[in-house]
TISE-214897 format. One record per residue (C-alpha): residue in three letters; x, y, z. Coordinates in Angstrom, 2 decimals, m for minus. Last residue first. Layout:
(pt Ala, (X, Y, Z));
...
***
This chain:
(pt Unk, (m18.30, m83.88, m29.99));
(pt Unk, (m15.63, m84.80, m27.46));
(pt Unk, (m12.18, m83.25, m27.00));
(pt Unk, (m9.53, m85.43, m25.35));
(pt Unk, (m7.50, m83.33, m22.94));
(pt Unk, (m3.78, m82.51, m22.88));
(pt Unk, (m4.04, m78.81, m23.61));
(pt Unk, (m7.54, m77.25, m23.66));
(pt Unk, (m6.69, m74.33, m26.01));
(pt Unk, (m10.15, m72.81, m26.03));
(pt Unk, (m12.12, m72.79, m29.30));
(pt Unk, (m14.04, m75.87, m28.16));
(pt Unk, (m15.27, m73.89, m25.14));
(pt Unk, (m16.35, m70.99, m27.38));
(pt Unk, (m18.22, m73.39, m29.66));
(pt Unk, (m20.00, m74.88, m26.67));
(pt Unk, (m21.01, m71.41, m25.46));
(pt Unk, (m22.32, m70.45, m28.90));
(pt Unk, (m24.35, m73.68, m29.09));
(pt Unk, (m25.85, m73.03, m25.65));
(pt Unk, (m26.79, m69.47, m26.69));
(pt Unk, (m28.29, m70.72, m29.95));
(pt Unk, (m30.48, m73.13, m28.02));
(pt Unk, (m32.00, m70.31, m25.96));
(pt Unk, (m35.09, m72.35, m25.08));
(pt Unk, (m34.22, m73.86, m21.71));
(pt Unk, (m36.96, m76.44, m21.03));
(pt Unk, (m34.47, m79.31, m21.22));
(pt Unk, (m32.58, m77.60, m18.41));
(pt Unk, (m28.84, m77.24, m19.02));
(pt Unk, (m25.66, m79.29, m18.65));
(pt Unk, (m22.21, m78.91, m20.24));
(pt Unk, (m19.92, m81.86, m19.63));
(pt Unk, (m16.47, m82.71, m18.27));
(pt Unk, (m15.56, m86.39, m18.19));
(pt Unk, (m12.90, m87.30, m15.63));
(pt Unk, (m9.80, m89.32, m16.36));
(pt Unk, (m7.69, m92.16, m14.97));
(pt Unk, (m4.79, m93.20, m17.23));
(pt Unk, (m5.61, m95.51, m20.17));
(pt Unk, (m4.61, m99.15, m19.98));
(pt Unk, (m1.18, m100.76, m19.53));
(pt Unk, (m2.28, m103.07, m16.72));
(pt Unk, (m0.37, m101.00, m14.16));
(pt Unk, (m2.22, m97.90, m15.34));
(pt Unk, (0.23, m95.03, m15.47));
(pt Unk, (m0.44, m91.68, m13.85));
(pt Unk, (1.62, m88.99, m15.58));
(pt Unk, (3.79, m87.05, m13.17));
(pt Unk, (3.81, m83.38, m12.16));
(pt Unk, (6.73, m82.06, m10.12));
(pt Unk, (6.10, m79.26, m7.60));
(pt Unk, (8.73, m76.89, m6.17));
(pt Unk, (8.96, m74.77, m9.32));
(pt Unk, (5.18, m74.45, m9.15));
(pt Unk, (5.51, m72.53, m5.87));
(pt Unk, (7.77, m69.89, m7.44));
(pt Unk, (11.52, m70.22, m7.96));
(pt Unk, (12.39, m68.23, m11.04));
(pt Unk, (14.40, m68.89, m14.19));
(pt Unk, (13.40, m72.51, m14.55));
(pt Unk, (15.71, m74.45, m16.85));
(pt Unk, (14.18, m75.22, m20.27));
(pt Unk, (12.54, m78.60, m20.83));
(pt Unk, (9.09, m77.10, m20.35));
(pt Unk, (6.24, m79.39, m19.36));
(pt Unk, (5.76, m77.90, m15.88));
(pt Unk, (5.98, m74.41, m17.39));
(pt Unk, (2.57, m74.94, m19.00));
(pt Unk, (0.95, m74.98, m15.56));
(pt Unk, (m1.01, m78.12, m14.54));
(pt Unk, (m4.62, m77.21, m13.71));
(pt Unk, (m5.79, m78.30, m17.16));
(pt Unk, (m4.58, m81.87, m16.47));
(pt Unk, (m6.74, m82.42, m13.40));
(pt Unk, (m4.81, m82.80, m10.12));
(pt Unk, (m3.86, m85.75, m7.92));
(pt Unk, (m2.05, m85.21, m4.63));
(pt Unk, (1.22, m85.70, m2.79));
(pt Unk, (2.33, m84.90, 0.76));
(pt Unk, (3.30, m82.17, 3.19));
(pt Unk, (6.46, m81.17, 1.32));
(pt Unk, (5.82, m77.42, 1.21));
(pt Unk, (5.32, m77.64, m2.55));
(pt Unk, (2.60, m80.24, m1.94));
(pt Unk, (0.89, m77.91, 0.54));
(pt Unk, (1.10, m75.08, m2.01));
(pt Unk, (m0.50, m77.42, m4.56));
(pt Unk, (m3.25, m78.17, m2.02));
(pt Unk, (m4.06, m74.47, m1.74));
(pt Unk, (m4.26, m74.25, m5.55));
(pt Unk, (m6.59, m77.24, m5.66));
(pt Unk, (m8.90, m75.62, m3.16));
(pt Unk, (m9.99, m75.95, 0.49));
(pt Unk, (m7.35, m78.47, 1.56));
(pt Unk, (m7.58, m81.80, 3.35));
(pt Unk, (m4.98, m84.11, 4.89));
(pt Unk, (m4.70, m87.86, 4.58));
(pt Unk, (m3.23, m90.03, 7.33));
(pt Unk, (m0.56, m92.50, 6.24));
(pt Unk, (m1.24, m95.67, 4.34));
(pt Unk, (1.03, m98.69, 4.07));
(pt Unk, (m0.55, m100.49, 7.01));
(pt Unk, (m3.56, m98.65, 8.36));
(pt Unk, (m2.49, m96.49, 11.32));
(pt Unk, (m3.56, m92.99, 10.34));
(pt Unk, (m6.80, m94.12, 8.76));
(pt Unk, (m8.74, m91.90, 6.41));
(pt Unk, (m10.62, m94.96, 5.11));
(pt Unk, (m11.39, m93.33, 1.77));
(pt Unk, (m7.63, m93.17, 1.24));
(pt Unk, (m7.49, m96.79, 0.08));
(pt Unk, (m9.77, m95.93, m2.82));
(pt Unk, (m6.85, m94.39, m4.77));
(pt Unk, (m8.23, m93.79, m8.28));
(pt Unk, (m11.85, m93.71, m7.11));
(pt Unk, (m10.77, m91.66, m4.09));
(pt Unk, (m9.30, m89.04, m6.42));
(pt Unk, (m12.58, m88.79, m8.35));
(pt Unk, (m14.50, m88.44, m5.08));
(pt Unk, (m12.30, m85.50, m4.07));
(pt Unk, (m12.89, m84.08, m7.55));
(pt Unk, (m16.60, m83.94, m6.69));
(pt Unk, (m15.84, m81.33, m4.03));
(pt Unk, (m18.43, m81.43, m1.24));
(pt Unk, (m16.09, m82.77, 1.42));
(pt Unk, (m12.65, m81.17, 1.47));
(pt Unk, (m10.05, m81.56, m1.26));
(pt Unk, (m7.46, m84.23, m0.64));
(pt Unk, (m3.74, m84.40, 0.16));
(pt Unk, (m2.45, m87.99, 0.10));
(pt Unk, (0.41, m89.05, 2.36));
(pt Unk, (2.15, m91.70, 0.28));
(pt Unk, (1.95, m95.50, 0.17));
(pt Unk, (m1.25, m95.37, m1.88));
(pt Unk, (0.66, m93.47, m4.55));
(pt Unk, (2.72, m96.52, m5.52));
(pt Unk, (m0.33, m98.62, m6.30));
(pt Unk, (m1.89, m95.64, m8.09));
(pt Unk, (0.98, m95.86, m10.58));
(pt Unk, (3.66, m93.24, m11.30));
(pt Unk, (5.04, m91.47, m14.35));
(pt Unk, (8.01, m89.38, m15.44));
(pt Unk, (10.22, m90.45, m12.55));
(pt Unk, (12.84, m88.43, m10.64));
(pt Unk, (10.04, m86.69, m8.75));
(pt Unk, (9.10, m90.00, m7.10));
(pt Unk, (11.99, m89.63, m4.61));
(pt Unk, (10.49, m86.28, m3.47));
(pt Unk, (12.67, m83.17, m3.92));
(pt Unk, (10.22, m81.48, m6.31));
(pt Unk, (7.25, m82.28, m4.07));
(pt Unk, (4.68, m84.47, m5.83));
(pt Unk, (1.70, m83.73, m8.10));
(pt Unk, (0.08, m86.73, m9.79));
(pt Unk, (m1.78, m86.18, m13.05));
(pt Unk, (m5.41, m86.75, m13.93));
(pt Unk, (m6.72, m87.06, m17.46));
(pt Unk, (m9.48, m84.82, m18.85));
(pt Unk, (m12.20, m86.16, m21.12));
(pt Unk, (m13.88, m83.34, m23.03));
(pt Unk, (m17.14, m81.51, m23.73));
(pt Unk, (m20.03, m83.98, m23.39));
(pt Unk, (m23.43, m82.29, m23.93));
(pt Unk, (m26.12, m83.01, m21.34));
(pt Unk, (m29.82, m82.04, m21.21));
(pt Unk, (m31.04, m82.32, m17.66));
(pt Unk, (m33.43, m84.84, m16.11));
(pt Unk, (m31.73, m84.52, m12.73));
(pt Unk, (m29.63, m87.65, m12.98));
(pt Unk, (m27.31, m87.47, m9.99));
(pt Unk, (m23.67, m86.63, m10.83));
(pt Unk, (m20.88, m88.56, m12.53));
(pt Unk, (m19.52, m86.64, m14.28));
(pt Unk, (m17.76, m83.30, m14.12));
(pt Unk, (m19.77, m80.10, m14.42));
(pt Unk, (m20.05, m77.00, m16.60));
(pt Unk, (m23.42, m75.41, m15.89));
(pt Unk, (m26.37, m73.88, m17.70));
(pt Unk, (m28.98, m71.16, m17.28));
(pt Unk, (m28.49, m70.33, m13.60));
(pt Unk, (m31.06, m69.39, m10.96));
(pt Unk, (m33.66, m71.37, m12.90));
(pt Unk, (m34.78, m73.45, m9.93));
(pt Unk, (m33.56, m76.73, m11.45));
(pt Unk, (m30.26, m75.25, m12.57));
(pt Unk, (m29.66, m73.75, m9.13));
(pt Unk, (m30.23, m77.18, m7.57));
(pt Unk, (m27.75, m78.78, m9.94));
(pt Unk, (m25.27, m75.98, m9.16));
(pt Unk, (m25.59, m76.69, m5.43));
(pt Unk, (m24.96, m80.41, m5.84));
(pt Unk, (m21.96, m79.78, m8.10));
(pt Unk, (m20.25, m77.35, m5.70));
(pt Unk, (m20.02, m73.65, m6.63));
(pt Unk, (m18.76, m71.01, m9.03));
(pt Unk, (m21.45, m68.73, m10.51));
(pt Unk, (m20.51, m66.71, m13.57));
(pt Unk, (m22.57, m64.19, m15.52));
(pt Unk, (m21.20, m64.58, m19.03));
(pt Unk, (m21.62, m61.70, m21.46));
(pt Unk, (m23.82, m62.22, m24.55));
(pt Unk, (m23.43, m59.19, m26.86));
(pt Unk, (m19.67, m59.84, m27.01));
(pt Unk, (m20.36, m63.15, m28.79));
(pt Unk, (m17.20, m64.15, m30.69));
(pt Unk, (m14.25, m62.27, m29.18));
(pt Unk, (m15.78, m61.65, m25.75));
(pt Unk, (m16.84, m65.29, m25.56));
(pt Unk, (m13.37, m66.51, m26.52));
(pt Unk, (m11.72, m64.30, m23.89));
(pt Unk, (m14.16, m65.55, m21.25));
(pt Unk, (m13.36, m69.15, m22.19));
(pt Unk, (m9.57, m68.64, m21.96));
(pt Unk, (m9.70, m67.24, m18.43));
(pt Unk, (m12.61, m69.55, m17.49));
(pt Unk, (m11.04, m72.96, m18.10));
(pt Unk, (m8.38, m73.22, m15.38));
(pt Unk, (m9.89, m71.26, m12.50));
(pt Unk, (m13.39, m72.65, m13.14));
(pt Unk, (m12.70, m76.39, m13.46));
(pt Unk, (m11.96, m77.54, m9.91));
(pt Unk, (m14.43, m75.09, m8.34));
(pt Unk, (m17.44, m76.25, m10.35));
(pt Unk, (m19.03, m74.03, m12.98));
(pt Unk, (m22.36, m72.26, m13.27));
(pt Unk, (m23.11, m70.09, m16.28));
(pt Unk, (m25.69, m67.31, m16.46));
(pt Unk, (m25.93, m66.10, m20.05));
(pt Unk, (m26.24, m62.34, m20.34));
(pt Unk, (m28.22, m60.47, m22.99));
(pt Unk, (m28.62, m60.93, m26.72));
(pt Unk, (m27.62, m64.30, m28.15));
(pt Unk, (m31.16, m65.68, m28.04));
(pt Unk, (m32.46, m62.34, m29.42));
(pt Unk, (m36.03, m61.24, m28.69));
(pt Unk, (m38.46, m64.15, m28.68));
(pt Unk, (m35.76, m66.29, m27.08));
(pt Unk, (m35.65, m63.97, m24.09));
(pt Unk, (m39.43, m64.18, m23.63));
(pt Unk, (m39.33, m67.95, m23.87));
(pt Unk, (m36.55, m68.01, m21.27));
(pt Unk, (m38.57, m65.88, m18.87));
(pt Unk, (m41.54, m68.24, m19.20));
(pt Unk, (m39.21, m71.22, m18.66));
(pt Unk, (m38.08, m69.76, m15.32));
(pt Unk, (m41.72, m69.72, m14.21));
(pt Unk, (m42.03, m73.35, m15.27));
(pt Unk, (m38.96, m74.37, m13.26));
(pt Unk, (m40.26, m72.52, m10.19));
(pt Unk, (m43.65, m74.24, m10.54));
(pt Unk, (m41.98, m77.66, m10.79));
(pt Unk, (m39.95, m77.03, m7.63));
(pt Unk, (m43.11, m75.90, m5.83));
(pt Unk, (m44.77, m79.17, m6.90));
(pt Unk, (m41.89, m81.17, m5.42));
(pt Unk, (m42.02, m79.02, m2.26));
(pt Unk, (m45.76, m79.66, m1.94));
(pt Unk, (m45.32, m83.42, m2.22));
(pt Unk, (m42.51, m83.47, 0.36));
(pt Unk, (m44.55, m81.22, 2.68));
(pt Unk, (m47.30, m83.83, 2.73));
(pt Unk, (m44.78, m86.37, 4.04));
(pt Unk, (m43.35, m83.78, 6.47));
(pt Unk, (m39.93, m82.31, 5.68));
(pt Unk, (m37.28, m82.51, 8.39));
(pt Unk, (m35.42, m79.67, 10.10));
(pt Unk, (m32.48, m80.44, 12.33));
(pt Unk, (m30.76, m80.02, 15.68));
(pt Unk, (m33.16, m78.15, 17.96));
(pt Unk, (m36.21, m79.55, 16.23));
(pt Unk, (m38.56, m78.34, 13.50));
(pt Unk, (m40.91, m80.58, 11.53));
(pt Unk, (m41.56, m78.92, 8.19));
(pt Unk, (m44.49, m78.41, 5.80));
(pt Unk, (m47.32, m78.25, 8.32));
(pt Unk, (m50.60, m77.62, 6.55));
(pt Unk, (m53.22, m74.88, 6.57));
(pt Unk, (m52.19, m73.78, 3.06));
(pt Unk, (m52.28, m70.11, 4.04));
(pt Unk, (m50.88, m70.85, 7.50));
(pt Unk, (m48.02, m72.91, 6.06));
(pt Unk, (m47.32, m70.13, 3.55));
(pt Unk, (m47.17, m67.51, 6.31));
(pt Unk, (m44.86, m69.75, 8.37));
(pt Unk, (m42.51, m70.08, 5.40));
(pt Unk, (m42.49, m66.31, 4.84));
(pt Unk, (m41.86, m65.59, 8.52));
(pt Unk, (m38.98, m68.06, 8.61));
(pt Unk, (m37.38, m66.59, 5.49));
(pt Unk, (m37.47, m63.02, 6.78));
(pt Unk, (m36.30, m64.13, 10.25));
(pt Unk, (m33.34, m65.99, 8.67));
(pt Unk, (m32.15, m62.95, 6.75));
(pt Unk, (m32.15, m63.08, 2.97));
(pt Unk, (m29.60, m64.12, 0.34));
(pt Unk, (m31.54, m67.24, m0.71));
(pt Unk, (m28.62, m69.57, 0.09));
(pt Unk, (m28.08, m67.74, 3.40));
(pt Unk, (m31.74, m68.12, 4.28));
(pt Unk, (m31.57, m71.84, 3.51));
(pt Unk, (m28.47, m72.19, 5.68));
(pt Unk, (m30.24, m70.51, 8.60));
(pt Unk, (m33.44, m72.47, 8.14));
(pt Unk, (m31.73, m75.88, 8.04));
(pt Unk, (m32.62, m79.05, 6.14));
(pt Unk, (m30.63, m77.51, 3.26));
(pt Unk, (m32.73, m78.87, 0.40));
(pt Unk, (m36.12, m78.76, 2.11));
(pt Unk, (m35.33, m75.27, 3.42));
(pt Unk, (m34.33, m74.12, m0.07));
(pt Unk, (m37.50, m75.54, m1.66));
(pt Unk, (m39.54, m73.82, 1.07));
(pt Unk, (m37.86, m70.48, 0.32));
(pt Unk, (m38.28, m70.67, m3.47));
(pt Unk, (m41.98, m71.35, m2.98));
(pt Unk, (m42.22, m68.27, m0.77));
(pt Unk, (m40.48, m66.19, m3.44));
(pt Unk, (m42.80, m67.54, m6.12));
(pt Unk, (m45.69, m66.16, m4.11));
(pt Unk, (m48.65, m67.63, m2.24));
***
């Protein structure tokens, strides 16, 4: 058996679909299927039950996949030990980051890394939380910037900052005349949400749980619409299709300017409001953390990345140590 074959069966077990597993492994489906079949023949066991609609893992297959996962982690650890023996800050650091953080943190973070550790360029992988956790376990990435909560995967975690949410409303909306709004008021609006898979979607539904019902006829709640990215949703807000919640770092600096706007771009048509807690408490926030495998041995690289993140401007967030 080979590490590649083990990687394939872990992917199939995760995706429950040969085509999706092949896509995740960047190979053709026939290549993956042949490799899995070869491993099943070598082990003389059936790892997967195949049907027209889904793939399920056999009970024995579950044990073998867990062991394969452990082997992949250990093989990644060997590479990390070798890197540490040379220069922990020498060579690329592979960083995963979720879609709702990447566009707003990376421009400043990359500049900080170039300024302080040019010998350690960032190799970036933007993806959903669940996918990044899997890539961490298999050693495909070294570390990841995520938003809590997420399943405990036995990772090392360093809190980075708490980021408040803000409401985004059309500039001509009645709420735009206010400086803040409560979740009670927002539940009467058409809420624009990210699609399934985005953890920020879950964060929004925690603030406004009424929208989890996606009902078009529930009293006081109109149907919610979905967008593929925060920036797409902002365009939808500007077009007057509804309101949404956004993380503080995604709010452009111009939104807080008291000077008249000189140009009319999409942000000029969006008003950002602080979300007030009706009980006078803190506004809703998300905690952003840095996660890495406990077996990852380039400690200096993690420390350098954290220092670079703390050197970023990070307006409006509460930094954590």
